[in-house]
One Martini backbone bead per residue (centre of mass of N, CA, C, O) as a GRO file, in nm:
protein
  228
    1MET     BB    1  11.078  10.781  12.011
    2LEU     BB    2  10.865  10.760  11.764
    3GLU     BB    3  10.557  10.874  11.671
    4ILE     BB    4  10.287  10.668  11.598
    5LEU     BB    5   9.988  10.717  11.397
    6TYR     BB    6  10.023  10.486  11.164
    7ARG     BB    7   9.941  10.132  11.074
    8ASP     BB    8  10.021   9.883  10.834
    9ASP     BB    9  10.131   9.670  10.582
   10ASP     BB   10  10.217   9.953  10.392
   11LEU     BB   11  10.203  10.176  10.630
   12ILE     BB   12  10.358  10.471  10.786
   13ALA     BB   13  10.324  10.715  11.056
   14ILE     BB   14  10.454  11.021  11.181
   15ASN     BB   15  10.567  11.263  11.434
   16LYS     BB   16  10.764  11.493  11.347
   17PRO     BB   17  11.014  11.664  11.462
   18HIS     BB   18  11.171  11.925  11.515
   19GLY     BB   19  11.495  11.904  11.338
   20LEU     BB   20  11.430  11.655  11.159
   21LEU     BB   21  11.549  11.469  10.925
   22VAL     BB   22  11.456  11.247  10.681
   23HIS     BB   23  11.743  11.261  10.542
   24LYS     BB   24  12.025  11.268  10.400
   25SER     BB   25  12.227  11.581  10.357
   26PRO     BB   26  12.462  11.797  10.220
   27ILE     BB   27  12.319  12.061  10.368
   28ALA     BB   28  12.340  11.867  10.655
   29ALA     BB   29  12.625  11.775  10.807
   30ASP     BB   30  12.543  11.804  11.125
   31ALA     BB   31  12.375  11.557  11.105
   32SER     BB   32  12.288  11.224  11.285
   33GLU     BB   33  11.977  11.226  11.241
   34PHE     BB   34  11.703  11.024  11.091
   35ALA     BB   35  11.398  10.916  11.016
   36VAL     BB   36  11.455  10.665  10.853
   37GLN     BB   37  11.650  10.527  11.056
   38LEU     BB   38  11.480  10.540  11.314
   39LEU     BB   39  11.236  10.381  11.207
   40ARG     BB   40  11.380  10.129  11.110
   41ASP     BB   41  11.489  10.058  11.399
   42GLN     BB   42  11.214  10.053  11.552
   43ILE     BB   43  11.069   9.826  11.341
   44GLY     BB   44  11.266   9.643  11.151
   45MET     BB   45  11.232   9.817  10.871
   46LYS     BB   46  11.199   9.920  10.571
   47VAL     BB   47  11.173  10.268  10.452
   48PHE     BB   48  10.960  10.505  10.254
   49PRO     BB   49  10.950  10.819  10.163
   50VAL     BB   50  10.676  10.981  10.012
   51HIS     BB   51  10.768  11.253  10.144
   52ARG     BB   52  10.825  11.592  10.261
   53LEU     BB   53  11.001  11.764  10.527
   54ASP     BB   54  11.124  11.997  10.679
   55ARG     BB   55  11.332  12.014  10.934
   56LYS     BB   56  11.150  12.247  11.095
   57THR     BB   57  10.918  12.060  11.041
   58ALA     BB   58  10.632  11.923  11.161
   59GLY     BB   59  10.464  11.605  11.159
   60VAL     BB   60  10.324  11.442  10.910
   61LEU     BB   61  10.489  11.135  10.812
   62LEU     BB   62  10.512  10.931  10.522
   63PHE     BB   63  10.539  10.570  10.475
   64ALA     BB   64  10.658  10.303  10.311
   65LEU     BB   65  10.704   9.926  10.312
   66ASN     BB   66  10.721   9.940   9.989
   67THR     BB   67  10.774  10.002   9.657
   68GLU     BB   68  10.487   9.999   9.548
   69THR     BB   69  10.359  10.200   9.746
   70ASN     BB   70  10.546  10.427   9.692
   71GLN     BB   71  10.467  10.473   9.396
   72LEU     BB   72  10.160  10.522   9.443
   73LEU     BB   73  10.190  10.769   9.638
   74GLN     BB   74  10.360  10.955   9.475
   75LYS     BB   75  10.151  10.980   9.253
   76ALA     BB   76   9.930  11.107   9.431
   77PHE     BB   77  10.088  11.360   9.499
   78MET     BB   78  10.140  11.459   9.207
   79GLU     BB   79   9.806  11.437   9.150
   80ARG     BB   80   9.650  11.568   9.397
   81GLN     BB   81   9.525  11.318   9.607
   82VAL     BB   82   9.638  11.486   9.857
   83ASN     BB   83   9.549  11.612  10.165
   84LYS     BB   84   9.677  11.917  10.315
   85SER     BB   85   9.749  12.017  10.659
   86TYR     BB   86   9.833  12.320  10.833
   87LEU     BB   87  10.023  12.501  11.082
   88ALA     BB   88  10.063  12.862  11.133
   89PHE     BB   89  10.283  13.113  11.270
   90VAL     BB   90  10.235  13.460  11.210
   91ARG     BB   91  10.280  13.763  11.099
   92GLY     BB   92  10.019  13.924  11.168
   93TYR     BB   93   9.707  13.998  11.013
   94THR     BB   94   9.516  13.794  10.860
   95ALA     BB   95   9.294  13.694  10.671
   96VAL     BB   96   9.031  13.496  10.699
   97GLU     BB   97   9.082  13.434  10.389
   98GLY     BB   98   9.275  13.262  10.122
   99ALA     BB   99   9.484  13.298   9.820
  100ILE     BB  100   9.807  13.185   9.687
  101ASP     BB  101   9.903  13.288   9.360
  102TYR     BB  102  10.247  13.181   9.316
  103ALA     BB  103  10.509  13.141   9.153
  104LEU     BB  104  10.794  12.910   9.157
  105THR     BB  105  11.151  12.880   9.195
  106ASP     BB  106  11.382  12.654   9.167
  107GLU     BB  107  11.711  12.530   9.190
  108LYS     BB  108  11.692  12.499   8.853
  109GLY     BB  109  11.506  12.749   8.737
  110ARG     BB  110  11.210  12.656   8.768
  111THR     BB  111  10.885  12.763   8.687
  112LYS     BB  112  10.598  12.715   8.903
  113GLU     BB  113  10.306  12.658   9.000
  114ALA     BB  114  10.137  12.803   9.303
  115LEU     BB  115   9.900  12.691   9.567
  116THR     BB  116   9.751  12.865   9.859
  117ARG     BB  117   9.544  12.795  10.128
  118PHE     BB  118   9.360  12.988  10.383
  119LYS     BB  119   9.288  13.014  10.747
  120THR     BB  120   9.184  13.190  11.017
  121LEU     BB  121   9.182  13.112  11.369
  122GLN     BB  122   9.379  13.328  11.510
  123GLN     BB  123   9.445  13.628  11.708
  124PHE     BB  124   9.730  13.831  11.824
  125GLU     BB  125   9.867  14.023  12.105
  126LEU     BB  126  10.177  14.193  12.185
  127GLY     BB  127  10.340  14.395  12.441
  128LEU     BB  128  10.547  14.464  12.198
  129PRO     BB  129  10.754  14.616  12.011
  130SER     BB  130  10.716  14.666  11.635
  131GLY     BB  131  10.873  14.884  11.514
  132LYS     BB  132  10.627  15.125  11.462
  133PHE     BB  133  10.488  14.951  11.675
  134SER     BB  134  10.357  14.894  12.007
  135THR     BB  135  10.281  14.613  11.885
  136ALA     BB  136  10.237  14.262  11.835
  137ARG     BB  137  10.123  14.062  11.555
  138TYR     BB  138   9.922  13.754  11.515
  139SER     BB  139   9.876  13.427  11.346
  140LEU     BB  140   9.663  13.144  11.314
  141VAL     BB  141   9.690  12.903  11.052
  142GLU     BB  142   9.531  12.737  10.796
  143VAL     BB  143   9.693  12.516  10.555
  144ASN     BB  144   9.646  12.453  10.188
  145PRO     BB  145   9.828  12.290   9.970
  146GLU     BB  146   9.789  12.221   9.619
  147THR     BB  147  10.088  12.220   9.602
  148GLY     BB  148  10.457  12.092   9.608
  149ARG     BB  149  10.670  12.302   9.672
  150MET     BB  150  10.954  12.422   9.772
  151HIS     BB  151  10.874  12.609  10.040
  152GLN     BB  152  10.587  12.718   9.980
  153ILE     BB  153  10.469  12.828  10.250
  154ARG     BB  154  10.706  13.014  10.322
  155LYS     BB  155  10.702  13.186  10.056
  156HIS     BB  156  10.407  13.275  10.054
  157PHE     BB  157  10.402  13.428  10.334
  158ALA     BB  158  10.621  13.624  10.257
  159HIS     BB  159  10.482  13.744  10.001
  160ILE     BB  160  10.231  13.857  10.210
  161PHE     BB  161  10.375  13.958  10.484
  162HIS     BB  162  10.355  13.657  10.665
  163PRO     BB  163  10.571  13.526  10.821
  164ILE     BB  164  10.717  13.265  10.974
  165ILE     BB  165  10.798  13.184  11.273
  166GLY     BB  166  11.142  13.085  11.247
  167ASP     BB  167  11.216  13.155  10.965
  168ARG     BB  168  11.483  13.033  10.753
  169PRO     BB  169  11.519  13.284  10.504
  170HIS     BB  170  11.194  13.388  10.479
  171GLY     BB  171  11.182  13.556  10.723
  172CYS     BB  172  11.193  13.754  11.025
  173ASN     BB  173  11.456  13.858  11.206
  174LYS     BB  174  11.318  14.024  11.426
  175GLN     BB  175  11.115  13.812  11.520
  176ASN     BB  176  11.310  13.584  11.578
  177LYS     BB  177  11.464  13.750  11.796
  178LEU     BB  178  11.228  13.801  11.985
  179PHE     BB  179  11.172  13.494  12.045
  180LEU     BB  180  11.453  13.435  12.152
  181ASP     BB  181  11.479  13.651  12.377
  182HIS     BB  182  11.182  13.617  12.528
  183PHE     BB  183  11.129  13.269  12.464
  184ASP     BB  184  11.351  13.072  12.367
  185MET     BB  185  11.287  13.060  12.041
  186ASN     BB  186  11.404  12.833  11.749
  187THR     BB  187  11.136  12.757  11.604
  188MET     BB  188  10.940  12.655  11.349
  189LEU     BB  189  10.585  12.746  11.308
  190LEU     BB  190  10.539  12.448  11.157
  191HIS     BB  191  10.254  12.211  11.094
  192ALA     BB  192  10.167  11.888  11.001
  193GLU     BB  193   9.844  11.789  11.071
  194LYS     BB  194   9.731  11.660  10.781
  195LEU     BB  195   9.628  11.354  10.614
  196SER     BB  196   9.451  11.269  10.302
  197PHE     BB  197   9.351  10.944  10.155
  198ILE     BB  198   9.353  10.679   9.931
  199HIS     BB  199   9.392  10.366   9.960
  200PRO     BB  200   9.564  10.171   9.728
  201TYR     BB  201   9.389   9.896   9.816
  202SER     BB  202   9.113   9.943   9.989
  203GLY     BB  203   8.979  10.245   9.932
  204GLU     BB  204   9.012  10.405  10.180
  205MET     BB  205   8.983  10.665  10.390
  206ILE     BB  206   9.267  10.837  10.504
  207GLU     BB  207   9.330  10.987  10.830
  208ILE     BB  208   9.608  11.190  10.949
  209SER     BB  209   9.698  11.300  11.280
  210ALA     BB  210   9.884  11.574  11.451
  211LYS     BB  211  10.018  11.701  11.711
  212ILE     BB  212  10.158  11.944  11.848
  213GLN     BB  213  10.443  12.038  11.963
  214SER     BB  214  10.568  12.158  12.253
  215GLU     BB  215  10.683  12.433  12.138
  216PHE     BB  216  10.425  12.527  12.003
  217GLN     BB  217  10.249  12.511  12.252
  218ARG     BB  218  10.401  12.710  12.429
  219ILE     BB  219  10.347  12.958  12.258
  220LEU     BB  220  10.037  12.948  12.268
  221ASN     BB  221  10.022  12.970  12.587
  222LEU     BB  222  10.125  13.274  12.591
  223PHE     BB  223   9.845  13.322  12.419
  224GLU     BB  224   9.557  13.343  12.603
  225GLN     BB  225   9.416  13.598  12.421
  226PRO     BB  226   9.220  13.574  12.188
  227ILE     BB  227   9.079  13.833  11.935
  228LEU     BB  228   8.878  13.674  11.717
   0.00000   0.00000   0.00000
């Protein structure tokens, strides 16, 4: 059963697990389960995904329960009226806070502005050699993308040399192998923690939060001594 975070007459939100596709895709022919179908079967109603999360990204995924609401909320996302907050576990020590202003090119060759703000929550050190260093360093960051380009957060953190652990193809193969070999971890450590927006009918501020999934939590539990 999918974890339902919020529901009213027009909207429903779930905490999407890592590895679950939002809907069928020709680039993931191996998948047999999809959030759209699972949620539809669970609640017995047609659902419309208002936005997207990557297959390996977990967290808040919002659906409309009718076409009118779907159109209104997609417009709100396009017009940047929805605030999005993520958690990411990345390689290296990130700055206390920062902004990544770096245009991205989509699959059709179109280059568009892209802006991601972040704040470091914790920093960790692992007593395992990493490249030329005797230890491996990591950061847990809160991420607020102000635009919504495909793979924006993943590409932006790779751009500043702090790739997300478990990311492929934008991440660090050596770090991904380290986590697989030492921790049996093959998950991308990116979590959509929160969405906030004005309800299209009531005018209320809606804030939907999702706890990190068990695999993300397991990795954080391994790093018991934050040093920030």
